[in-house]
GUTIPA-892712 format. One line per 10 residues: their letters; for each residue x, y, z of N, C-alpha, C. Coordinates in pm, whole numbers, plus 50000, padded with zeros to 5 digits. Layout:
! residues N
a) X Y Z X Y Z X Y Z  ...
***
This chain:
! residues 365
xxxxxxxxxx) 31640 54698 66242 31596 54656 66376 31713 54589 66450  31743 54637 66571 31854 54583 66649 31823 54442 66696  31926 54358 66696 31909 54219 66740 31979 54202 66875  31903 54163 66975 31958 54141 67109 31987 53993 67128  32112 53963 67159 32154 53825 67180 32170 53800 67330  32101 53702 67380 32112 53669 67521 32253 53617 67551  32310 53656 67667 32446 53609 67702 32458 53458 67700  32353 53386 67748 32363 53241 67753 32361 53180 67614  32293 53247 67520 32296 53195 67383 32435 53212 67323  32497 53325 67352 32633 53349 67304 32728 53245 67360
xxxxxxxxxx) 32712 53212 67488 32796 53109 67550 32775 52976 67482  32651 52943 67449 32621 52816 67384 32689 52809 67247  32685 52918 67172 32750 52922 67042 32901 52903 67058  32959 52975 67154 33102 52961 67180 33138 52820 67222  33052 52762 67306 33075 52625 67352 33084 52529 67234  32993 52542 67139 32993 52454 67024 33117 52474 66937  33158 52600 66919 33275 52628 66838 33402 52575 66904  33417 52602 67033 33536 52556 67104 33537 52405 67113  33418 52346 67127 33408 52200 67132 33467 52138 67006  33433 52196 66891 33484 52143 66766 33636 52157 66759
xxxxxxxxxx) 33688 52272 66804 33831 52294 66802 33903 52199 66897  33846 52179 67018 33908 52091 67115 33906 51946 67068  33797 51906 67003 33791 51770 66950 33900 51750 66845  33927 51855 66767 34032 51846 66666 34170 51837 66733  34191 51924 66835 34321 51928 66901 34347 51804 66986  34240 51737 67027 34256 51619 67112 34334 51509 67040  34341 51518 66906 34413 51417 66830 34562 51450 66820  34601 51570 66867 34741 51608 66867 34806 51555 66995  34928 51602 67022 34998 51558 67143 34919 51599 67266  34916 51516 67370 34840 51548 67491 34886 51680 67553
xxxxxxxxxx) 34792 51756 67607 34825 51880 67676 34897 51852 67808  34871 51736 67864 34941 51688 67984 34963 51539 67965  35077 51487 68008 35105 51345 67985 35030 51252 68079  34973 51309 68186 34907 51225 68285 34805 51306 68363  34711 51235 68425 34596 51296 68489 34561 51214 68614  34569 51278 68730 34538 51211 68855 34414 51274 68917  34322 51189 68961 34189 51234 69001 34158 51189 69143  34114 51283 69225 34070 51256 69361 33929 51313 69376  33840 51240 69444 33706 51293 69455 33606 51196 69512  33480 51220 69480 33369 51140 69530 33295 51075 69414
xxxxxxxxxx) 33166 51055 69429 33091 50981 69326 33081 51055 69193  33103 51185 69193 33099 51259 69067 33215 51219 68975  33320 51161 69035 33438 51121 68957 33468 50972 68967  33408 50901 69062 33434 50758 69082 33410 50681 68953  33506 50596 68916 33490 50514 68795 33505 50365 68826  33472 50328 68950 33473 50186 68984 33544 50151 69113  33597 50248 69183 33668 50219 69307 33577 50164 69416  33447 50193 69408 33354 50144 69509 33292 50009 69475  33323 49956 69358 33254 49836 69311 33263 49719 69408  33377 49702 69470 33397 49587 69558 33391 49622 69706
xxxxxxxxxx) 33343 49741 69737 33328 49781 69876 33190 49743 69928  33181 49724 70058 33051 49696 70122 32981 49830 70146  32911 49876 70045 32847 50007 70051 32726 50011 69960  32631 50099 69991 32517 50122 69901 32558 50222 69793  32671 50292 69814 32717 50392 69719 32802 50326 69611  32734 50252 69524 32801 50192 69409 32708 50196 69289  32768 50194 69172 32689 50213 69050 32727 50113 68943  32763 49992 68982 32803 49889 68885 32685 49800 68848  32574 49864 68814 32455 49790 68771 32374 49876 68674  32295 49810 68592 32208 49879 68498 32098 49954 68576
xxxxxxxxxx) 32062 50077 68535 32092 50144 68409 32213 50238 68411  32292 50242 68520 32416 50319 68516 32500 50271 68398  32558 50364 68324 32643 50329 68212 32571 50295 68084  32442 50324 68077 32364 50285 67959 32415 50354 67832  32479 50470 67846 32532 50542 67731 32684 50540 67727  32745 50458 67812 32890 50446 67812 32932 50348 67702  33061 50329 67685 33111 50240 67580 33049 50102 67593  32982 50057 67487 32918 49925 67484 32820 49904 67600  32760 50016 67647 32665 50011 67758 32724 49940 67880  32848 49973 67910 32920 49909 68019 32891 49975 68152
xxxxxxxxxx) 32854 49896 68251 32833 49951 68386 32964 49939 68463  33045 50042 68453 33180 50041 68509 33184 50078 68657  33078 50140 68705 33080 50195 68839 33074 50346 68838  33057 50406 68719 33039 50550 68709 32895 50585 68746  32878 50690 68825 32747 50726 68875 32673 50818 68779  32661 50775 68654 32591 50853 68554 32555 50760 68438  32494 50815 68335 32454 50731 68222 32568 50709 68123  32670 50794 68127 32779 50784 68031 32911 50823 68093  32972 50925 68034 33102 50971 68083 33087 51072 68196  33186 51074 68283 33190 51172 68391 33262 51297 68343
xxxxxxxxxx) 33258 51400 68423 33328 51523 68390 33477 51498 68370  33537 51417 68458 33682 51393 68444 33715 51307 68323  33624 51217 68283 33645 51142 68158 33660 51239 68041  33572 51338 68038 33570 51433 67927 33689 51527 67934  33728 51568 68054 33848 51651 68068 33970 51574 68018  33976 51445 68047 34086 51363 67996 34092 51364 67845  33975 51358 67781 33970 51364 67635 34016 51500 67585  33976 51606 67653 34017 51741 67613 34167 51761 67629  34225 51691 67724 34371 51696 67741 34443 51628 67625  34370 51545 67551 34431 51473 67440 34476 51334 67476
xxxxxxxxxx) 34440 51287 67596 34477 51152 67636 34393 51052 67557  34458 50949 67504 34385 50856 67418 34330 50736 67493  34348 50733 67624 34294 50626 67706 34220 50683 67826  34120 50611 67873 34052 50650 67995 34145 50626 68114  34139 50713 68212 34223 50698 68330 34171 50580 68412  34256 50483 68447 34208 50366 68522 34179 50399 68668  34087 50325 68727 34061 50338 68870 34177 50279 68948  34196 50326 69070 34303 50269 69153 34279 50121 69176  34150 50081 69181 34115 49941 69205 34163 49849 69094  34181 49904 68974 34219 49820 68859 34353 49857 68798
xxxxxxxxxx) 34411 49972 68836 34534 50020 68773 34652 49931 68808  34741 49915 68712 34861 49836 68736 34959 49848 68622  35081 49809 68646 35183 49814 68541 35207 49954 68490  35232 49966 68361 35264 50095 68301 35141 50183 68281  35022 50127 68306 34899 50207 68295 34902 50329 68386  34973 50318 68499 34973 50428 68595 35050 50548 68544  35127 50532 68436 35201 50645 68381 35109 50753 68327  34988 50715 68283 34895 50817 68232 34803 50871 68340  34816 50815 68463 34736 50864 68573 34654 50756 68640  34590 50795 68751 34506 50704 68828 34388 50783 68883
xxxxxxxxxx) 34272 50718 68886 34153 50778 68946 34131 50713 69083  34137 50794 69188 34122 50744 69325 33984 50773 69383  33897 50838 69308 33770 50888 69360 33680 50775 69412  33601 50809 69513 33516 50709 69579 33384 50770 69619  33275 50708 69577 33142 50755 69613 33123 50759 69763  33071 50871 69813 33047 50888 69956 33164 50948 70031  33278 50965 69967 33398 51012 70034 33393 51161 70062  33469 51200 70164 33474 51340 70200 33611 51383 70247  33621 51511 70279 33741 51566 70338 33760 51507 70478  33650 51492 70550 33653 51432 70683 33642 51280 70671
xxxxxxxxxx) 33715 51210 70755 33719 51064 70746 33584 50999 70773  33505 51057 70862 33377 50993 70900 33267 51018 70799  33284 51114 70712 33181 51148 70613 33140 51026 70531  33009 51006 70517 32956 50896 70438 32953 50762 70508  32981 50758 70639 32990 50628 70708 32856 50555 70709  32744 50629 70702 32614 50563 70704 32586 50489 70574  32664 50517 70471 32648 50450 70341 32723 50317 70336  32823 50304 70421 32908 50185 70421 33050 50221 70386  33121 50131 70319 33259 50154 70284 33275 50269 70186  33382 50343 70202 33418 50451 70109 33564 50484 70136
xxxxxxxxxx) 33625 50552 70041 33768 50583 70048 33782 50734 70067  33803 50776 70190 33812 50918 70222 33931 50981 70151  33936 51114 70151 34047 51181 70085 34180 51142 70149  34184 51128 70279 34309 51085 70344 34355 50949 70291  34262 50859 70273 34297 50727 70220 34333 50734 70072  34268 50821 69998 34304 50840 69857 34447 50891 69844  34487 50980 69935 34624 51029 69935 34722 50917 69968  34682 50829 70059 34766 50715 70091 34780 50623 69969  34671 50608 69895 34676 50527 69772 34768 50591 69668  34768 50723 69664 34857 50791 69569 35003 50769 69609
xxxxxxxxxx) 35029 50760 69738 35164 50730 69785 35209 50592 69735  35114 50498 69733 35143 50364 69679 35177 50374 69530  35099 50455 69458 35125 50475 69315 35263 50536 69294  35299 50633 69377 35430 50697 69365 35543 50594 69379  35527 50504 69474 35630 50399 69491 35641 50314 69366  35528 50284 69304 35529 50205 69181 35591 50283 69066  35566 50413 69060 35624 50496 68955 35776 50503 68968  35824 50511 69091 35969 50515 69112 36033 50386 69060  35968 50273 69081 36020 50146 69031 36017 50143 68878  35910 50197 68820 35898 50197 68673 36000 50289 68607
xxxxxxxxxx) 36020 50407 68666 36103 50509 68602 36247 50510 68652  36275 50432 68754 36413 50414 68796 36459 50493 68916  36418 50619 68924 36462 50703 69036 36347 50788 69087  36360 50835 69210 36258 50926 69267 36254 51057 69189  36370 51102 69143 36375 51227 69066 36300 51213 68934  36316 51100 68867 36244 51077 68740 36094 51074 68763  36052 51010 68872 35910 51005 68905 35857 51145 68935  35935 51224 69010 35893 51361 69043 35881 51446 68918  35976 51433 68826 35972 51509 68701 35849 51472 68618  35811 51345 68622 35691 51301 68551 35565 51360 68613
xxxxxxxxxx) 35555 51351 68746 35435 51398 68815 35420 51549 68806  35530 51621 68802 35524 51767 68793 35451 51816 68669  35448 51733 68565 35384 51771 68440 35236 51730 68435  35192 51652 68531 35056 51598 68529 34953 51700 68575  34829 51679 68531 34717 51754 68585 34658 51675 68701  34632 51745 68811 34564 51687 68926 34429 51754 68942  34329 51676 68971 34192 51726 68986 34139 51672 69119  34108 51762 69211 34064 51722 69344 33927 51786 69370  33823 51704 69366 33686 51754 69384 33628 51694 69512  33636 51769 69619 33591 51720 69749 33506 51824 69822
xxxxxxxxxx) 33422 51775 69913 33347 51865 69999 33197 51845 69995  33142 51801 69882 32997 51786 69871 32940 51691 69976  33007 51577 69992 32957 51479 70089 32973 51525 70233  33068 51613 70257 33084 51666 70392 32962 51748 70433  32884 51790 70335 32757 51857 70363 32639 51761 70348  32630 51694 70232 32513 51611 70204 32512 51481 70284  32630 51431 70319 32639 51306 70395 32718 51324 70524  32696 51440 70585 32756 51468 70715 32680 51584 70780  32715 51706 70747 32663 51823 70818 32510 51832 70817  32448 51800 70704 32303 51811 70694 32232 51676 70716
xxxxxxxxxx) 32298 51586 70785 32237 51459 70826 32253 51446 70978  32178 51525 71054 32195 51530 71200 32162 51399 71271  32089 51309 71204 32059 51181 71265 32181 51092 71279  32284 51117 71199 32407 51036 71201 32528 51113 71252  32526 51245 71236 32643 51326 71267 32608 51443 71359  32703 51483 71441 32679 51595 71531 32745 51724 71486  32799 51726 71364 32873 51844 71318 32787 51969 71313  32658 51955 71277 32572 52074 71270 32539 52128 71409  32557 52045 71512 32537 52091 71649 32665 52149 71708  32778 52106 71653 32907 52156 71701 32949 52286 71635
xxxxxxxxxx) 32909 52303 71508 32959 52416 71429 32847 52490 71357  32861 52621 71347 32779 52698 71254 32831 52669 71113  32755 52703 71009 32806 52682 70873 32941 52750 70849  32959 52870 70905 33085 52939 70888 33199 52864 70957  33173 52813 71078 33275 52738 71151 33308 52606 71082  33205 52540 71031 33227 52411 70966 33310 52429 70839  33280 52533 70761 33359 52559 70641 33505 52583 70676  33529 52655 70785 33666 52681 70828 33736 52552 70868  33665 52466 70944 33721 52337 70986 33758 52254 70863  33668 52249 70764 33695 52172 70642 33815 52228 70568
xxxxxxxxxx) 33821 52360 70553 33929 52421 70476 34064 52403 70544  34066 52409 70677 34191 52386 70750 34243 52244 70722  34152 52146 70725 34193 52009 70697 34231 51992 70549  34153 52056 70461 34179 52048 70317 34318 52105 70284  34356 52213 70350 34487 52272 70330 34598 52170 70359  34585 52100 70471 34686 52001 70509 34690 51887 70408  34572 51846 70359 34567 51735 70263 34626 51774 70128  34596 51896 70083 34649 51942 69955 34799 51969 69963  34844 52012 70078 34988 52031 70099 35058 51895 70093  34993 51793 70148 35047 51657 70142 35055 51609 69997
xxxxxxxxxx) 34951 51640 69919 34950 51603 69777 35066 51671 69704  35090 51796 69737 35204 51870 69680 35335 51797 69710  35352 51753 69832 35476 51686 69869 35487 51546 69807  35377 51496 69753 35380 51369 69679 35405 51391 69530  35429 51517 69491 35467 51546 69354 35375 51634 69273  35255 51665 69322 35160 51745 69244 35204 51890 69235  35190 51948 69118 35223 52090 69100 35111 52166 69030  35032 52098 68949 34923 52163 68876 34792 52101 68923  34718 52174 69005 34602 52115 69073 34477 52201 69051  34372 52139 68999 34242 52205 68981 34149 52166 69096
xxxxxxxxxx) 34085 52266 69156 33995 52243 69269 33856 52296 69236  33764 52210 69195 33626 52254 69171 33557 52291 69301  33473 52393 69295 33390 52428 69409 33274 52332 69421  33188 52355 69521 33080 52261 69548 32961 52276 69456  32933 52395 69411 32811 52412 69333 32689 52419 69424  32571 52436 69366 32447 52449 69445 32397 52312 69491  32464 52252 69590 32431 52116 69633 32292 52106 69696  32237 52218 69739 32101 52216 69794 31994 52206 69688  32032 52221 69562 31935 52221 69452 31927 52090 69378  31988 51985 69431 31977 51853 69368 31846 51787 69413
xxxxxxxxxx) 31790 51696 69333 31662 51632 69369 31664 51565 69506  31776 51506 69545 31786 51438 69675 31761 51535 69790  31808 51658 69776 31785 51757 69881 31637 51788 69895  31567 51799 69781 31422 51827 69787 31347 51716 69859  31381 51592 69824 31300 51478 69870 31345 51419 70003  31472 51433 70038 31523 51365 70158 31571 51460 70267  31642 51563 70230 31698 51653 70330 31606 51769 70364  31516 51803 70274 31433 51923 70291 31284 51891 70278  31236 51805 70361 31094 51766 70353 31001 51873 70407  31051 51956 70497 30973 52066 70553 31042 52198 70519
xxxxxxxxxx) 30958 52300 70492 31012 52432 70457 31121 52418 70350  31083 52356 70239 31180 52320 70136 31262 52439 70087  31195 52549 70057 31266 52665 70002 31372 52716 70099  31336 52725 70226 31432 52773 70327 31546 52674 70344  31512 52546 70347 31613 52442 70365 31713 52442 70250  31662 52448 70127 31749 52450 70009 31841 52571 70014  31784 52685 70051 31864 52808 70060 31973 52795 70165  31942 52730 70276 32041 52713 70382 32157 52623 70337  32123 52514 70267 32228 52424 70219 32316 52494 70116  32253 52565 70023 32331 52636 69921 32415 52747 69983
xxxxxxxxxx) 32362 52811 70085 32436 52917 70153 32560 52860 70221  32545 52744 70284 32659 52679 70350 32767 52643 70248  32723 52593 70131 32818 52559 70025 32890 52683 69974  32820 52794 69966 32881 52918 69919 32988 52968 70014  32967 52944 70145 33068 52983 70244 33195 52901 70221  33177 52772 70197 33291 52685 70168 33363 52732 70042  33287 52759 69936 33347 52799 69809 33428 52929 69825  33374 53022 69901 33445 53149 69922 33579 53124 69992  33579 53036 70089 33703 53001 70159 33798 52922 70067  33741 52846 69974 33824 52768 69882 33903 52860 69789
xxxxxxxxxx) 33843 52970 69747 33915 53068 69664 34035 53123 69741  34012 53157 69868 34121 53207 69952 34228 53100 69973  34184 52975 69981 34278 52864 69998 34370 52852 69877  34315 52870 69758 34395 52866 69635 34507 52970 69643  34472 53091 69685 34573 53196 69699 34681 53156 69800  34638 53100 69913 34734 53064 70017 34829 52953 69970  34773 52852 69906 34855 52741 69858 34957 52788 69754  34912 52874 69664 35003 52926 69562 35112 53014 69623  35079 53077 69733 35177 53161 69802 35275 53080 69887  35223 52976 69952 35303 52901 70048 35394 52796 69985
xxxxxxxxxx) 35355 52742 69869 35424 52627 69813 35497 52665 69684  35626 52644 69682 35708 52682 69567 35668 52604 69441  35653 52675 69330 35618 52616 69200 35480 52550 69200  35398 52581 69299 35262 52524 69302 35168 52612 69220  35079 52546 69147 34981 52618 69066 34844 52555 69090  34770 52614 69182 34634 52570 69214 34536 52664 69146  34425 52608 69096 34318 52691 69041 34185 52649 69102  34092 52743 69102 33956 52720 69150 33861 52719 69032  33774 52619 69027 33672 52610 68922 33536 52642 68984  33471 52741 68930 33348 52794 68988 33225 52713 68944
xxxxxxxxxx) 33207 52598 69006 33096 52508 68970 32961 52575 68987  32948 52654 69091 32821 52722 69116 32790 52823 69007  32890 52899 68968 32869 52998 68862 32835 52933 68730  32897 52819 68701 32868 52748 68577 32725 52696 68576  32669 52671 68695 32533 52617 68705 32426 52724 68701  32466 52850 68705 32366 52957 68705 32317 52984 68563  32210 53059 68554 32153 53090 68424 32036 53001 68389  31986 53017 68270 31868 52944 68224 31910 52813 68157  31887 52698 68222 31932 52570 68165 31862 52534 68035  31742 52588 68013 31669 52553 67892 31740 52604 67766
xxxxxxxxxx) 31821 52709 67782 31897 52762 67668 31995 52658 67617  32041 52571 67708 32136 52466 67671 32066 52335 67637  31933 52340 67633 31858 52220 67596 31810 52137 67713  31835 52182 67836 31790 52109 67954 31651 52156 67994  31555 52065 67983 31416 52100 68013 31364 52041 68143  31441 51947 68202 31399 51884 68327 31512 51903 68429  31483 51977 68535 31589 52014 68629 31563 51969 68773  31444 51913 68801 31409 51886 68941 31394 51737 68973  31405 51651 68874 31401 51507 68897 31506 51440 68809  31549 51320 68849 31646 51247 68771 31583 51171 68656
xxxxxxxxxx) 31668 51129 68565 31622 51056 68447 31580 50913 68481  31647 50851 68578 31612 50713 68613 31525 50709 68738  31435 50610 68751 31359 50593 68875 31457 50563 68989  31435 50622 69107 31533 50610 69214 31479 50538 69337  31573 50480 69412 31543 50419 69540 31532 50530 69645  31506 50490 69768 31493 50589 69875 31624 50662 69903  31737 50600 69866 31866 50666 69889 31908 50754 69772  31823 50767 69672 31850 50860 69562 31919 50803 69442  31960 50676 69447 32026 50615 69331 31927 50535 69247  31967 50505 69125 31878 50435 69031 31833 50300 69088
xxxxxxxxxx) 31708 50269 69065 31658 50136 69097 31721 50037 68999  31781 49928 69048 31847 49833 68958 31755 49783 68847  31808 49783 68726 31740 49733 68606 31612 49809 68571  31601 49931 68621 31486 50014 68586 31508 50077 68449  31400 50128 68392 31408 50190 68260 31417 50342 68274  31528 50400 68234 31543 50546 68245 31470 50618 68134  31466 50749 68143 31403 50831 68039 31481 50813 67909  31415 50839 67799 31480 50825 67668 31544 50955 67621  31489 51068 67666 31542 51199 67624 31646 51247 67725  31754 51171 67738 31851 51195 67845 31927 51327 67830
xxxxxxxxxx) 31941 51376 67708 32012 51502 67689 31932 51622 67740  31805 51600 67772 31722 51709 67822 31719 51714 67975  31784 51619 68040 31783 51611 68186 31915 51661 68244  31906 51742 68347 32024 51785 68420 32077 51671 68506  31982 51598 68570 32022 51494 68664 31993 51354 68611  32086 51263 68638 32068 51123 68602 31985 51051 68708  32027 51063 68835 31947 51012 68947 31919 51131 69038  31902 51109 69167 31870 51220 69257 31994 51296 69302  32113 51247 69266 32238 51309 69307 32323 51360 69192  32332 51277 69089 32440 51292 68992 32393 51346 68857
xxxxxxxxxx) 32475 51428 68792 32436 51483 68663 32443 51381 68550  32374 51411 68443 32381 51330 68322 32512 51360 68248  32544 51273 68153 32662 51301 68070 32646 51433 67997  32525 51468 67959 32503 51593 67887 32549 51713 67970  32517 51714 68098 32563 51823 68184 32713 51811 68210  32762 51689 68224 32905 51670 68243 32985 51726 68126  32931 51712 68006 32996 51768 67887 33012 51919 67903  32905 51983 67943 32906 52129 67960 33005 52171 68068  33001 52103 68183 33089 52137 68294 33235 52116 68259  33265 52003 68193 33403 51972 68159 33461 52074 68061
xxxxxxxxxx) 33386 52105 67958 33437 52197 67856 33453 52338 67912  33363 52376 68000 33373 52511 68057 33483 52517 68164  33514 52405 68227 33627 52399 68320 33758 52403 68244  33760 52336 68132 33882 52332 68051 33909 52468 67985  33807 52526 67926 33818 52657 67864 33708 52747 67918  33743 52838 68005 33643 52925 68069 33572 53011 67965  33441 53025 67982 33363 53109 67892 33333 53244 67953  33344 53253 68084 33331 53379 68155 33451 53393 68247  33496 53514 68275 33609 53532 68367 33586 53470 68503  33460 53459 68544 33428 53404 68676 33429 53252 68680
xxxxxxxxxx) 33445 53186 68566 33440 53039 68563 33558 52975 68634  33674 53039 68630 33794 52980 68687 33883 53090 68744  33958 53055 68850 34046 53152 68913 34176 53084 68952  34293 53139 68922 34311 53260 68841 34303 53235 68690  34294 53108 68650 34279 53075 68508 34221 52934 68497  34191 52893 68375 34123 52764 68355 34224 52651 68337  34173 52529 68317 34259 52412 68304 34349 52421 68181  34297 52472 68070 34377 52479 67947 34501 52565 67967  34492 52668 68049 34609 52751 68079 34697 52685 68186  34635 52617 68279 34710 52550 68385 34808 52448 68327
xxxxx) 34761 52367 68234 34846 52259 68181 34958 52311 68091  34949 52436 68047 35052 52491 67961 35171 52549 68039  35155 52558 68170 35263 52616 68252 35386 52526 68250  35501 52586 68226 35627 52513 68224 35694 52526 68360  35736 52414 68416 35802 52414 68546 35952 52389 68529
***
């Protein structure tokens, strides 16, 4: 009798095997000597803690599964995707936030990510303080000045940064906390989804080119993923005609992602020795989540406030590995594990373009 193996089951088996190999290799020399992170709340590890904003996560139950149940400001129950990518790179320390980084710690990298931040400066303004991508780039310029002092010359600093992995995950808030919030922003009245994606990509090109001129050479750019399918979209953005609304948000994100792939090609063509890759977040999210052990996909693990974040000191679910979402916005560590490992080592050709992170960091400049 023939045995039919579902593709997703095969991926799960491969994931477990590669996970074991990567855990073993993580104890060897690092695949990259340093890791610099730019992004929003999916990567924020404390940069928003001291800002006047509702977009902060330095309270229980955030961090309930992190080291010593520490509430660091990560918007999840444990580690973020970039935390896990850092481990897969073989780095033996967590990358410090820009808010806390100092001294020789910056040699292994800095995390500039900020909850609520976007490609556009005004994105997330209704939440309060946040560090937009433009400001994150300015912060990286400050880090570069410190690196030059540490390493002695600008050339030495450039040689160090050329070997680093850069991870820039931006754009989600430009939709969830800008374009699809017409009560605060007029972008949806000024632009069609196609026009807005073009406007974002034009600005993103300039920002990424600036990052290149600050020393970046190996840069991973995750796509947006199905941002219309998060619990917050169901409950806050799509109260009427939910199915149509969700489809419209996801469609807008897909337009951005398609342009982002073209942007990768342009950047690699325009900038000497530049190596940009695209990570297909949406494709990684497709398929049957139950095959990977996720049985709850439409609500978060923790009770949430009206803004979609965990209610302070509330009691989250106990079966956290079965939940895709931690709150109404952010994934659980269990999903972050899957995303990080599949970003690092692609399981399908469509996961990364033109190659995955593990191949990116091996490039010799």
